[in-house]
MIDOSE-1310 file (N, C-alpha, C; in nm, 2 decimals, decimal comma, always signed):
residues 258
mfar	+1,11/+2,01/+2,68/+1,22/+2,02/+2,76/+1,34/+1,94/+2,70; +1,31/+1,82/+2,65/+1,41/+1,74/+2,59/+1,47/+1,80/+2,46; +1,38/+1,86/+2,38/+1,43/+1,93/+2,26/+1,52/+2,05/+2,30; +1,49/+2,12/+2,41/+1,57/+2,23/+2,45/+1,71/+2,18/+2,49
wlre	+1,71/+2,07/+2,56/+1,84/+2,01/+2,60/+1,92/+1,97/+2,48; +1,86/+1,91/+2,38/+1,93/+1,87/+2,26/+1,99/+2,00/+2,19; +1,91/+2,10/+2,18/+1,95/+2,22/+2,12/+2,07/+2,28/+2,19; +2,06/+2,29/+2,32/+2,17/+2,34/+2,40/+2,30/+2,26/+2,39
agea	+2,28/+2,13/+2,36/+2,40/+2,04/+2,34/+2,45/+2,05/+2,20; +2,40/+2,13/+2,12/+2,45/+2,15/+1,98/+2,38/+2,08/+1,87; +2,27/+2,01/+1,90/+2,19/+1,94/+1,80/+2,10/+2,05/+1,72; +2,08/+2,02/+1,60/+1,99/+2,10/+1,52/+1,85/+2,06/+1,54
vtsv	+1,76/+2,15/+1,59/+1,63/+2,11/+1,63/+1,53/+2,20/+1,55; +1,43/+2,15/+1,49/+1,33/+2,22/+1,42/+1,19/+2,20/+1,48; +1,12/+2,30/+1,50/+0,98/+2,29/+1,56/+0,89/+2,26/+1,44; +0,81/+2,16/+1,46/+0,71/+2,12/+1,35/+0,57/+2,12/+1,40
hvle	+0,48/+2,19/+1,33/+0,34/+2,18/+1,36/+0,26/+2,14/+1,23; +0,17/+2,05/+1,25/+0,09/+2,00/+1,14/-0,04/+2,07/+1,14; -0,08/+2,13/+1,04/-0,21/+2,19/+1,02/-0,29/+2,10/+0,94; -0,39/+2,03/+1,00/-0,47/+1,94/+0,93/-0,56/+2,01/+0,83
twir	-0,57/+1,95/+0,71/-0,64/+2,02/+0,59/-0,78/+2,06/+0,63; -0,85/+1,98/+0,70/-0,99/+2,01/+0,73/-1,01/+2,15/+0,80; -0,91/+2,19/+0,88/-0,92/+2,31/+0,96/-0,89/+2,44/+0,88; -0,83/+2,42/+0,76/-0,79/+2,54/+0,68/-0,91/+2,63/+0,65
gylr	-1,02/+2,57/+0,62/-1,14/+2,65/+0,58/-1,19/+2,73/+0,70; -1,16/+2,70/+0,82/-1,21/+2,76/+0,94/-1,11/+2,87/+0,99; -1,00/+2,89/+0,93/-0,90/+2,98/+0,97/-0,91/+3,11/+0,90; -0,93/+3,22/+0,97/-0,92/+3,36/+0,91/-0,78/+3,40/+0,91
sdny	-0,75/+3,50/+0,83/-0,61/+3,54/+0,82/-0,55/+3,58/+0,95; -0,63/+3,64/+1,04/-0,57/+3,68/+1,17/-0,55/+3,56/+1,26; -0,63/+3,46/+1,24/-0,60/+3,33/+1,31/-0,47/+3,27/+1,27; -0,45/+3,27/+1,14/-0,33/+3,21/+1,08/-0,20/+3,29/+1,14
erlq	-0,21/+3,42/+1,14/-0,10/+3,50/+1,20/-0,08/+3,47/+1,34; -0,19/+3,45/+1,42/-0,17/+3,42/+1,56/-0,11/+3,28/+1,57; -0,14/+3,18/+1,49/-0,08/+3,05/+1,49/+0,07/+3,06/+1,47; +0,11/+3,15/+1,38/+0,26/+3,17/+1,36/+0,32/+3,22/+1,48
tvla	+0,25/+3,31/+1,55/+0,31/+3,37/+1,67/+0,32/+3,26/+1,78; +0,22/+3,18/+1,80/+0,23/+3,07/+1,90/+0,34/+2,98/+1,87; +0,36/+2,94/+1,74/+0,46/+2,85/+1,70/+0,60/+2,91/+1,73; +0,61/+3,04/+1,71/+0,74/+3,11/+1,73/+0,77/+3,11/+1,88
aata	+0,67/+3,13/+1,97/+0,69/+3,12/+2,11/+0,73/+2,98/+2,16; +0,67/+2,88/+2,10/+0,70/+2,74/+2,13/+0,84/+2,71/+2,09; +0,89/+2,76/+1,98/+1,02/+2,73/+1,94/+1,12/+2,80/+2,03; +1,09/+2,93/+2,07/+1,17/+3,00/+2,16/+1,20/+2,93/+2,29
emgp	+1,10/+2,85/+2,34/+1,11/+2,77/+2,46/+1,21/+2,66/+2,45; +1,24/+2,62/+2,33/+1,34/+2,52/+2,30/+1,48/+2,57/+2,30; +1,50/+2,70/+2,32/+1,63/+2,76/+2,32/+1,64/+2,86/+2,21; +1,76/+2,91/+2,19/+1,79/+3,01/+2,08/+1,74/+2,95/+1,95
gspv	+1,66/+3,02/+1,88/+1,61/+2,98/+1,75/+1,58/+3,09/+1,66; +1,53/+3,07/+1,54/+1,50/+3,17/+1,45/+1,37/+3,12/+1,37; +1,31/+3,21/+1,29/+1,19/+3,17/+1,21/+1,22/+3,05/+1,12; +1,34/+3,03/+1,08/+1,37/+2,92/+0,99/+1,36/+2,78/+1,07
diql	+1,36/+2,79/+1,20/+1,35/+2,67/+1,28/+1,21/+2,62/+1,30; +1,11/+2,69/+1,24/+0,97/+2,66/+1,25/+0,93/+2,60/+1,12; +0,87/+2,48/+1,12/+0,82/+2,42/+1,00/+0,67/+2,40/+1,01; +0,59/+2,46/+0,93/+0,44/+2,44/+0,93/+0,41/+2,35/+0,81
vead	+0,35/+2,23/+0,84/+0,32/+2,13/+0,74/+0,17/+2,12/+0,73; +0,11/+2,11/+0,61/-0,03/+2,09/+0,60/-0,05/+1,94/+0,55; -0,14/+1,87/+0,61/-0,16/+1,73/+0,57/-0,30/+1,69/+0,61; -0,35/+1,58/+0,56/-0,49/+1,53/+0,59/-0,49/+1,49/+0,74
raev	-0,38/+1,43/+0,79/-0,38/+1,38/+0,93/-0,25/+1,42/+0,99; -0,24/+1,44/+1,12/-0,12/+1,48/+1,19/-0,01/+1,39/+1,17; -0,03/+1,26/+1,17/+0,08/+1,16/+1,16/+0,14/+1,16/+1,02; +0,06/+1,20/+0,92/+0,11/+1,20/+0,78/+0,20/+1,32/+0,77
glar	+0,16/+1,44/+0,83/+0,24/+1,55/+0,82/+0,37/+1,54/+0,90; +0,37/+1,47/+1,01/+0,49/+1,45/+1,09/+0,58/+1,35/+1,02; +0,53/+1,25/+0,95/+0,61/+1,16/+0,87/+0,68/+1,23/+0,76; +0,61/+1,32/+0,69/+0,67/+1,40/+0,59/+0,78/+1,49/+0,64
aaeg	+0,76/+1,55/+0,75/+0,86/+1,64/+0,81/+0,98/+1,56/+0,86; +0,96/+1,43/+0,89/+1,07/+1,35/+0,95/+1,16/+1,30/+0,84; +1,12/+1,31/+0,71/+1,20/+1,26/+0,60/+1,34/+1,32/+0,61; +1,44/+1,23/+0,62/+1,58/+1,28/+0,62/+1,63/+1,33/+0,76
aagl	+1,54/+1,33/+0,86/+1,58/+1,38/+0,99/+1,64/+1,26/+1,07; +1,72/+1,30/+1,17/+1,78/+1,20/+1,26/+1,68/+1,14/+1,35; +1,57/+1,21/+1,38/+1,47/+1,16/+1,47/+1,36/+1,26/+1,48; +1,25/+1,21/+1,54/+1,13/+1,29/+1,56/+1,09/+1,28/+1,71
iigr	+1,07/+1,40/+1,77/+1,04/+1,41/+1,91/+0,89/+1,44/+1,93; +0,82/+1,36/+2,00/+0,68/+1,38/+2,03/+0,65/+1,37/+2,18; +0,55/+1,43/+2,22/+0,51/+1,42/+2,36/+0,42/+1,31/+2,39; +0,41/+1,27/+2,52/+0,32/+1,17/+2,56/+0,20/+1,23/+2,64
aaps	+0,09/+1,16/+2,64/-0,03/+1,22/+2,70/-0,03/+1,21/+2,85; +0,02/+1,10/+2,91/+0,01/+1,08/+3,05/+0,14/+1,10/+3,12; +0,15/+1,16/+3,24/+0,27/+1,17/+3,32/+0,32/+1,03/+3,36; +0,44/+1,03/+3,42/+0,50/+0,90/+3,46/+0,42/+0,84/+3,58
egna	+0,37/+0,92/+3,67/+0,30/+0,87/+3,79/+0,15/+0,87/+3,76; +0,08/+0,78/+3,83/-0,07/+0,78/+3,81/-0,11/+0,66/+3,72; -0,24/+0,64/+3,72/-0,30/+0,53/+3,64/-0,39/+0,58/+3,53; -0,34/+0,67/+3,45/-0,42/+0,72/+3,34/-0,45/+0,61/+3,24
llrl	-0,58/+0,60/+3,20/-0,62/+0,50/+3,10/-0,55/+0,53/+2,96; -0,54/+0,65/+2,93/-0,48/+0,69/+2,80/-0,34/+0,75/+2,83; -0,24/+0,67/+2,79/-0,10/+0,71/+2,82/-0,03/+0,77/+2,70; -0,06/+0,71/+2,58/-0,01/+0,77/+2,45/-0,13/+0,82/+2,38
gata	-0,11/+0,94/+2,32/-0,22/+1,00/+2,24/-0,24/+0,93/+2,11; -0,35/+0,95/+2,04/-0,38/+0,88/+1,92/-0,27/+0,91/+1,81; -0,23/+1,03/+1,80/-0,13/+1,06/+1,70/+0,00/+0,99/+1,74; +0,04/+0,99/+1,86/+0,17/+0,92/+1,90/+0,16/+0,78/+1,87
rrvl	+0,05/+0,71/+1,89/+0,03/+0,57/+1,86/+0,05/+0,54/+1,71; -0,01/+0,63/+1,63/+0,00/+0,61/+1,49/+0,14/+0,63/+1,44; +0,20/+0,73/+1,49/+0,34/+0,76/+1,45/+0,43/+0,64/+1,49; +0,41/+0,58/+1,60/+0,49/+0,47/+1,64/+0,47/+0,35/+1,56
rglp	+0,34/+0,34/+1,50/+0,32/+0,22/+1,41/+0,39/+0,24/+1,28; +0,40/+0,37/+1,23/+0,46/+0,39/+1,10/+0,61/+0,41/+1,11; +0,66/+0,47/+1,22/+0,81/+0,50/+1,24/+0,87/+0,55/+1,11; +0,84/+0,67/+1,08/+0,91/+0,73/+0,96/+1,06/+0,76/+0,99
apvi	+1,10/+0,76/+1,11/+1,23/+0,78/+1,16/+1,24/+0,74/+1,30; +1,36/+0,74/+1,37/+1,36/+0,71/+1,51/+1,26/+0,81/+1,58; +1,18/+0,76/+1,66/+1,08/+0,85/+1,73/+1,11/+0,85/+1,88; +1,13/+0,97/+1,94/+1,16/+0,98/+2,08/+1,03/+1,03/+2,15
vvpp	+0,98/+0,95/+2,24/+0,86/+0,99/+2,31/+0,90/+1,04/+2,45; +0,85/+1,16/+2,48/+0,89/+1,23/+2,60/+0,78/+1,25/+2,70; +0,79/+1,21/+2,82/+0,68/+1,22/+2,92/+0,66/+1,37/+2,95; +0,53/+1,41/+2,97/+0,50/+1,55/+2,99/+0,55/+1,61/+3,12
dlta	+0,59/+1,53/+3,22/+0,64/+1,58/+3,35/+0,79/+1,58/+3,35; +0,86/+1,56/+3,24/+1,00/+1,56/+3,24/+1,05/+1,71/+3,27; +1,13/+1,73/+3,37/+1,18/+1,86/+3,40/+1,33/+1,88/+3,38; +1,40/+1,77/+3,37/+1,54/+1,77/+3,34/+1,59/+1,64/+3,29
vapg	+1,68/+1,64/+3,20/+1,74/+1,51/+3,15/+1,83/+1,45/+3,26; +1,80/+1,33/+3,30/+1,88/+1,26/+3,40/+2,02/+1,25/+3,37; +2,11/+1,24/+3,47/+2,26/+1,24/+3,45/+2,32/+1,11/+3,41; +2,23/+1,01/+3,41/+2,29/+0,87/+3,39/+2,31/+0,83/+3,24
pvli	+2,33/+0,70/+3,22/+2,37/+0,65/+3,09/+2,25/+0,65/+2,99; +2,29/+0,61/+2,87/+2,19/+0,58/+2,76/+2,17/+0,42/+2,78; +2,05/+0,38/+2,78/+2,02/+0,23/+2,79/+1,98/+0,19/+2,65; +2,04/+0,08/+2,60/+1,99/+0,01/+2,48/+1,93/-0,12/+2,52
atdl	+1,80/-0,13/+2,50/+1,72/-0,25/+2,54/+1,70/-0,33/+2,41; +1,73/-0,46/+2,43/+1,73/-0,55/+2,31/+1,67/-0,69/+2,35; +1,60/-0,74/+2,25/+1,55/-0,88/+2,26/+1,64/-0,98/+2,19; +1,76/-0,93/+2,15/+1,86/-1,01/+2,08/+1,82/-1,04/+1,94
eets	+1,72/-0,98/+1,88/+1,68/-1,01/+1,75/+1,74/-0,91/+1,65; +1,73/-0,94/+1,52/+1,79/-0,85/+1,42/+1,72/-0,71/+1,42; +1,60/-0,71/+1,47/+1,53/-0,58/+1,47/+1,59/-0,48/+1,56; +1,69/-0,52/+1,64/+1,76/-0,43/+1,73/+1,88/-0,36/+1,66
agav	+1,91/-0,39/+1,54/+2,03/-0,34/+1,47/+2,03/-0,19/+1,46; +1,92/-0,14/+1,41/+1,91/+0,01/+1,40/+1,91/+0,08/+1,53; +1,85/+0,02/+1,64/+1,85/+0,08/+1,77/+1,99/+0,08/+1,83; +2,07/-0,02/+1,81/+2,21/-0,03/+1,86/+2,29/+0,09/+1,80
efaq	+2,28/+0,10/+1,67/+2,35/+0,20/+1,60/+2,31/+0,34/+1,64; +2,18/+0,36/+1,66/+2,13/+0,49/+1,70/+2,18/+0,52/+1,85; +2,17/+0,42/+1,94/+2,22/+0,44/+2,07/+2,37/+0,47/+2,08; +2,45/+0,40/+2,00/+2,59/+0,42/+2,01/+2,62/+0,56/+1,96
qfaa	+2,56/+0,61/+1,86/+2,59/+0,75/+1,81/+2,54/+0,85/+1,91; +2,42/+0,83/+1,96/+2,37/+0,93/+2,06/+2,45/+0,94/+2,18; +2,49/+0,82/+2,24/+2,57/+0,82/+2,36/+2,71/+0,89/+2,33; +2,77/+0,86/+2,22/+2,90/+0,92/+2,18/+2,89/+1,07/+2,17
rhrr	+2,78/+1,12/+2,10/+2,77/+1,27/+2,08/+2,75/+1,34/+2,22; +2,68/+1,28/+2,31/+2,64/+1,34/+2,43/+2,73/+1,29/+2,55; +2,83/+1,22/+2,52/+2,93/+1,18/+2,62/+2,86/+1,11/+2,74; +2,78/+1,01/+2,70/+2,71/+0,93/+2,81/+2,75/+0,79/+2,79
plel	+2,77/+0,72/+2,90/+2,79/+0,57/+2,89/+2,68/+0,50/+2,83; +2,71/+0,39/+2,76/+2,60/+0,31/+2,69/+2,59/+0,18/+2,76; +2,48/+0,15/+2,81/+2,46/+0,02/+2,89/+2,35/-0,06/+2,82; +2,38/-0,19/+2,81/+2,29/-0,29/+2,74/+2,20/-0,35/+2,85
vhvg	+2,07/-0,37/+2,81/+1,97/-0,43/+2,90/+1,89/-0,54/+2,82; +1,88/-0,65/+2,87/+1,80/-0,76/+2,81/+1,70/-0,82/+2,92; +1,58/-0,84/+2,88/+1,48/-0,90/+2,97/+1,45/-1,04/+2,93; +1,49/-1,13/+3,02/+1,47/-1,27/+2,99/+1,33/-1,32/+3,04
aaly	+1,29/-1,43/+3,00/+1,16/-1,49/+3,04/+1,16/-1,52/+3,19; +1,05/-1,49/+3,26/+1,05/-1,52/+3,41/+1,04/-1,67/+3,44; +0,99/-1,75/+3,34/+0,98/-1,89/+3,36/+0,90/-1,94/+3,48; +0,77/-1,90/+3,48/+0,68/-1,95/+3,58/+0,60/-2,07/+3,53
ndfi	+0,55/-2,15/+3,62/+0,47/-2,26/+3,58/+0,37/-2,29/+3,69; +0,24/-2,29/+3,65/+0,13/-2,31/+3,75/+0,13/-2,44/+3,81; +0,20/-2,54/+3,75/+0,19/-2,68/+3,80/+0,32/-2,72/+3,88; +0,42/-2,63/+3,89/+0,54/-2,66/+3,96/+0,57/-2,56/+4,07
dtle	+0,60/-2,61/+4,19/+0,63/-2,52/+4,30/+0,76/-2,45/+4,27; +0,76/-2,32/+4,26/+0,88/-2,24/+4,23/+0,99/-2,25/+4,33; +0,96/-2,31/+4,45/+1,06/-2,34/+4,55/+1,12/-2,48/+4,54; +1,07/-2,56/+4,45/+1,11/-2,70/+4,44/+1,26/-2,70/+4,39
prwl	+1,35/-2,76/+4,45/+1,49/-2,76/+4,42/+1,53/-2,78/+4,27; +1,47/-2,88/+4,21/+1,50/-2,91/+4,07/+1,45/-2,79/+3,98; +1,34/-2,73/+4,02/+1,30/-2,62/+3,94/+1,39/-2,50/+3,95; +1,44/-2,48/+4,08/+1,53/-2,37/+4,10/+1,66/-2,39/+4,02
aare	+1,71/-2,52/+4,03/+1,83/-2,55/+3,96/+1,82/-2,53/+3,81; +1,71/-2,57/+3,75/+1,68/-2,55/+3,61/+1,68/-2,40/+3,57; +1,61/-2,33/+3,66/+1,60/-2,18/+3,63/+1,74/-2,12/+3,64; +1,83/-2,16/+3,73/+1,96/-2,10/+3,74/+2,04/-2,13/+3,61
iyra	+2,03/-2,25/+3,56/+2,10/-2,29/+3,44/+2,05/-2,21/+3,32; +1,92/-2,19/+3,31/+1,86/-2,10/+3,21/+1,92/-1,96/+3,22; +1,92/-1,91/+3,34/+1,97/-1,77/+3,36/+2,11/-1,75/+3,32; +2,19/-1,85/+3,36/+2,34/-1,85/+3,33/+2,36/-1,85/+3,18
dtvd	+2,28/-1,94/+3,11/+2,29/-1,94/+2,96/+2,25/-1,81/+2,90; +2,14/-1,75/+2,96/+2,09/-1,62/+2,90/+2,20/-1,51/+2,92; +2,27/-1,51/+3,03/+2,37/-1,41/+3,05/+2,49/-1,43/+2,95; +2,53/-1,56/+2,93/+2,63/-1,58/+2,83/+2,59/-1,54/+2,69
tvre	+2,47/-1,57/+2,66/+2,42/-1,53/+2,52/+2,42/-1,38/+2,50; +2,38/-1,31/+2,61/+2,37/-1,16/+2,60/+2,51/-1,11/+2,59; +2,61/-1,16/+2,66/+2,74/-1,11/+2,66/+2,81/-1,13/+2,52; +2,78/-1,25/+2,46/+2,83/-1,28/+2,32/+2,77/-1,18/+2,22
wave	+2,64/-1,16/+2,23/+2,57/-1,07/+2,14/+2,63/-0,93/+2,15; +2,66/-0,89/+2,28/+2,71/-0,75/+2,30/+2,85/-0,74/+2,24; +2,94/-0,84/+2,26/+3,07/-0,83/+2,21/+3,07/-0,83/+2,05; +2,98/-0,90/+1,99/+2,97/-0,90/+1,84/+2,94/-0,77/+1,79
rglt	+2,87/-0,68/+1,87/+2,83/-0,55/+1,83/+2,91/-0,44/+1,89; +3,02/-0,47/+1,95/+3,11/-0,37/+2,00/+3,06/-0,30/+2,12; +2,97/-0,36/+2,20/+2,91/-0,31/+2,32/+3,00/-0,36/+2,44; +3,06/-0,26/+2,51/+3,14/-0,30/+2,62/+3,07/-0,29/+2,75
gtph	+3,13/-0,33/+2,86/+3,06/-0,32/+2,99/+2,98/-0,44/+3,02; +2,94/-0,45/+3,15/+2,86/-0,56/+3,19/+2,71/-0,53/+3,16; +2,65/-0,62/+3,09/+2,51/-0,60/+3,05/+2,41/-0,62/+3,17; +2,30/-0,55/+3,17/+2,20/-0,58/+3,27/+2,10/-0,68/+3,21
vvyg	+2,09/-0,79/+3,29/+2,00/-0,90/+3,25/+1,90/-0,91/+3,36; +1,77/-0,88/+3,33/+1,66/-0,89/+3,43/+1,55/-0,98/+3,37; +1,46/-1,01/+3,46/+1,35/-1,11/+3,42/+1,22/-1,06/+3,46; +1,12/-1,08/+3,37/+0,98/-1,04/+3,40/+0,92/-0,98/+3,28
epaq	+0,82/-0,89/+3,31/+0,75/-0,82/+3,20/+0,84/-0,71/+3,14; +0,88/-0,72/+3,01/+0,98/-0,64/+2,96/+0,97/-0,49/+2,98; +0,85/-0,43/+2,94/+0,84/-0,28/+2,95/+0,86/-0,23/+3,10; +0,80/-0,30/+3,19/+0,81/-0,26/+3,33/+0,95/-0,28/+3,39
qiad	+1,01/-0,39/+3,35/+1,15/-0,41/+3,40/+1,25/-0,31/+3,34; +1,23/-0,28/+3,22/+1,32/-0,17/+3,16/+1,29/-0,04/+3,22; +1,17/+0,00/+3,24/+1,13/+0,12/+3,30/+1,19/+0,13/+3,44; +1,18/+0,03/+3,52/+1,23/+0,03/+3,65/+1,38/+0,04/+3,65
lara	+1,45/-0,03/+3,56/+1,60/-0,02/+3,55/+1,64/+0,12/+3,51; +1,56/+0,18/+3,42/+1,60/+0,32/+3,37/+1,59/+0,42/+3,48; +1,48/+0,40/+3,57/+1,47/+0,49/+3,68/+1,58/+0,47/+3,78; +1,62/+0,34/+3,81/+1,72/+0,31/+3,90/+1,86/+0,36/+3,86
reaa	+1,88/+0,36/+3,73/+2,01/+0,40/+3,67/+2,01/+0,55/+3,63; +1,90/+0,61/+3,65/+1,89/+0,76/+3,62/+1,92/+0,78/+3,47; +1,87/+0,69/+3,39/+1,90/+0,70/+3,24/+1,85/+0,82/+3,18; +1,94/+0,88/+3,09/+1,90/+1,00/+3,01/+1,80/+0,96/+2,90
lvvv	+1,82/+0,84/+2,85/+1,74/+0,79/+2,73/+1,74/+0,64/+2,73; +1,63/+0,58/+2,70/+1,62/+0,44/+2,67/+1,60/+0,43/+2,52; +1,67/+0,34/+2,45/+1,66/+0,32/+2,31/+1,61/+0,17/+2,29; +1,51/+0,15/+2,21/+1,46/+0,02/+2,18/+1,42/+0,01/+2,04
gsrr	+1,44/-0,11/+1,98/+1,40/-0,14/+1,84/+1,26/-0,17/+1,83; +1,20/-0,17/+1,72/+1,06/-0,20/+1,70/+1,04/-0,30/+1,59; +0,95/-0,39/+1,61/+0,91/-0,49/+1,51/+0,81/-0,44/+1,41; +0,76/-0,32/+1,43/+0,67/-0,26/+1,34/+0,55/-0,35/+1,32
lgtv	+0,48/-0,39/+1,43/+0,37/-0,48/+1,41/+0,26/-0,41/+1,34; +0,19/-0,49/+1,25/+0,07/-0,44/+1,18/-0,05/-0,44/+1,27; -0,16/-0,40/+1,22/-0,28/-0,39/+1,30/-0,33/-0,53/+1,35; -0,32/-0,63/+1,26/-0,36/-0,77/+1,30/-0,27/-0,82/+1,41
araf	-0,14/-0,81/+1,38/-0,04/-0,86/+1,48/-0,05/-0,80/+1,61; -0,08/-0,67/+1,62/-0,09/-0,60/+1,75/-0,21/-0,65/+1,83; -0,31/-0,71/+1,76/-0,42/-0,77/+1,83/-0,38/-0,89/+1,91; -0,27/-0,96/+1,87/-0,23/-1,08/+1,94/-0,10/-1,07/+2,01
lsst	-0,01/-0,97/+1,97/+0,12/-0,96/+2,03/+0,13/-0,82/+2,09; +0,20/-0,81/+2,21/+0,22/-0,68/+2,27/+0,34/-0,62/+2,21; +0,34/-0,48/+2,20/+0,46/-0,41/+2,15/+0,53/-0,35/+2,27; +0,65/-0,41/+2,30/+0,73/-0,36/+2,41/+0,77/-0,22/+2,39
asal	+0,80/-0,18/+2,27/+0,84/-0,04/+2,24/+0,73/+0,06/+2,28; +0,60/+0,03/+2,24/+0,49/+0,12/+2,27/+0,46/+0,12/+2,42; +0,46/+0,00/+2,48/+0,44/-0,01/+2,62/+0,54/+0,06/+2,70; +0,67/+0,05/+2,67/+0,77/+0,12/+2,74/+0,76/+0,27/+2,72
asca	+0,73/+0,32/+2,60/+0,72/+0,46/+2,57/+0,60/+0,52/+2,65; +0,50/+0,44/+2,68/+0,39/+0,49/+2,75/+0,40/+0,50/+2,90; +0,51/+0,43/+2,96/+0,52/+0,43/+3,10/+0,65/+0,48/+3,16; +0,76/+0,49/+3,08/+0,89/+0,52/+3,13/+0,89/+0,67/+3,18
acpv	+0,98/+0,69/+3,28/+0,99/+0,83/+3,34/+1,09/+0,91/+3,26; +1,16/+0,85/+3,17/+1,26/+0,92/+3,09/+1,22/+0,91/+2,94; +1,28/+0,99/+2,85/+1,25/+0,98/+2,71/+1,28/+0,84/+2,66; +1,20/+0,79/+2,56/+1,22/+0,66/+2,50/+1,23/+0,68/+2,35
avvp	+1,34/+0,63/+2,29/+1,36/+0,64/+2,15/+1,32/+0,50/+2,09; +1,23/+0,50/+2,00/+1,18/+0,38/+1,93/+1,24/+0,39/+1,79; +1,32/+0,29/+1,75/+1,40/+0,29/+1,63/+1,36/+0,18/+1,54; +1,33/+0,21/+1,41/+1,29/+0,10/+1,32/+1,42/+0,02/+1,28
sr	+1,40/-0,10/+1,25/+1,51/-0,18/+1,20/+1,57/-0,12/+1,08; +1,70/-0,14/+1,05/+1,76/-0,08/+0,93/+1,70/-0,13/+0,81
């Protein structure tokens, strides 16, 4: 659905299918022809297209073929396993998870139950680190091409403490000072990068807070940068980008740092 929307908006969209090497020996010639027919039908669903809009790539693994196809592309669109509602244990498929680890290009993860692109803004979510540079540039260009407002969102720390009553006046005063400083920092960061408008500053678990805000703002797309955590780092640190891509009701673009 998202790919069709992009094509109708004038973007160049190519349908990519990866044929894993191991399956080649099990394909008869008529099966291969049928595969081409199925790919043509899938491309037609994305809007007016032609056979040149279909790219069949052979590779040892799906993520390797997708990375090869994404070379030089503005982005790579992949589907998500689980819908927005429900408590599915597996929300991102294995291939999607591996693609997000490698990030050969900006990767847009689309929920399977998306029926229409929402009418709202593009949200750029940032932790104010340099890894957001590529995401900011991608979001600015995307919003400009599709004539959507661009809104900045930052999630600050909730600042809970098991040993202090959160209703204690001194604690509340300290928290308000922290939040005021956070807002000032975010505004300065936005001005330095040419981002106008009042930023959204929320507090709590980043992925859920951003997903909730995207739903409330009817966001067309959320853009977030990635730290590209390795396997060891992922065992100890959560990836906001992957968590957000697995739960948001709208498409999420995960962009590697420049």
